[in-house]
C-alpha positions in Angstrom: 0.0 0.0 0.0 1.3 3.4 -1.0 1.9 5.9 1.8 -0.4 8.9 1.7 0.6 12.4 2.7 -1.7 14.0 5.2 -2.7 17.6 5.5 -4.9 17.3 8.5 -2.5 19.3 10.6 -2.7 22.2 8.2 -6.5 21.9 8.1 -6.8 21.9 11.9 -5.0 25.3 12.0 -7.8 26.9 9.9 -10.7 24.7 10.8 -12.1 26.6 13.8 -11.9 30.0 12.1 -13.4 28.5 8.9 -16.4 27.2 10.7 -16.9 30.4 12.6 -16.8 32.5 9.4 -19.3 30.2 7.8 -21.6 30.5 10.8 -21.3 34.3 10.6 -21.9 34.5 6.8 -24.7 36.9 6.0 -25.4 35.8 2.4 -25.1 32.8 0.2 -22.5 34.5 -2.0 -20.4 35.1 1.2 -20.5 31.4 1.9 -18.9 30.7 -1.5 -16.3 33.4 -0.9 -15.4 32.0 2.5 -15.0 28.5 1.0 -12.8 29.8 -1.8 -10.6 31.9 0.5 -10.0 29.2 3.0 -9.4 26.6 0.3 -6.7 28.9 -1.0 -5.3 29.3 2.5 -5.2 25.5 2.9 -3.4 25.1 -0.4 -0.8 27.6 0.6 -0.3 25.9 4.0 0.1 22.6 2.1 3.0 24.4 0.3 1.3 24.3 -3.1 2.7 27.1 -5.2 -0.3 29.2 -5.8 -0.9 32.9 -6.1 -3.9 34.9 -4.9 -5.0 34.8 -8.5 -5.7 31.1 -8.1 -9.1 31.9 -6.5 -10.3 32.3 -10.1 -9.8 28.5 -10.6 -11.6 27.4 -7.4 -15.3 26.9 -8.0 -17.9 26.4 -5.3 -21.2 25.0 -6.7 -23.6 24.1 -3.9 -26.2 22.8 -6.3 -23.8 20.1 -7.6 -23.4 16.7 -5.9 -19.7 17.4 -5.4 -19.9 21.1 -4.3 -16.5 22.1 -5.5 -14.1 21.8 -8.5 -10.9 23.2 -9.7 -10.3 24.5 -13.2 -7.1 24.4 -15.2 -4.3 25.5 -14.7 -4.8 25.0 -10.9 -6.3 21.5 -11.5 -3.2 20.4 -13.4 -1.1 21.5 -10.4 -3.2 19.6 -7.9 -4.0 16.3 -9.6 -0.9 14.5 -8.5 -1.2 15.8 -5.0 -4.8 14.6 -4.8 -3.7 11.1 -5.8 -1.0 10.9 -3.1 -2.6 12.7 -0.2 -5.8 13.3 1.7 -6.0 17.0 0.5 -9.0 16.4 -1.9 -11.0 14.7 0.9 -10.2 17.6 3.3 -11.4 20.1 0.7 -14.5 18.0 0.1 -15.2 18.1 3.8 -14.8 21.9 3.7 -17.2 22.1 0.7 -19.8 20.0 2.5 -19.8 22.4 5.5 -20.2 25.3 3.1 -22.9 23.5 1.1 -24.8 22.8 4.4 -24.6 26.4 5.4 -25.7 27.6 2.0 -28.7 25.2 2.1 -29.5 26.4 5.6 -29.5 30.0 4.5 -31.7 29.4 1.4 -34.1 27.4 3.5 -34.3 30.1 6.1 -34.8 32.7 3.4 -37.6 30.7 1.8 -39.3 30.3 5.2 -39.0 34.0 5.9 -40.5 35.1 2.6 -43.3 32.6 3.1 -44.6 34.4 6.2 -44.2 37.9 4.9 -47.3 40.0 4.5 -47.5 42.2 1.5 -49.8 45.2 1.5 
């Protein structure tokens, strides 16, 4: 069995703050921004050579079954690392938290508008 690199230590340094920021998010678009920002932060802590411009290649899609994806050229840079580490699973876990918060916000918004009286 091939040894897998683990990035849980790096994730744990941002996990608490990430979850707090998601909980404090005021809009669904802010949820996506938080996911993208913290994914970039995790990639940098994992010593992936990325610039701040890489945010353009990180996609949060809460409507999709897998709530995130990377686009080229960032995807090309990450594919090998994803195969040899737990990084993709960690990011998937982050995306699931963001997706849950997104769904919670849209559900709350739907409920709020349902009880609104229009005159």
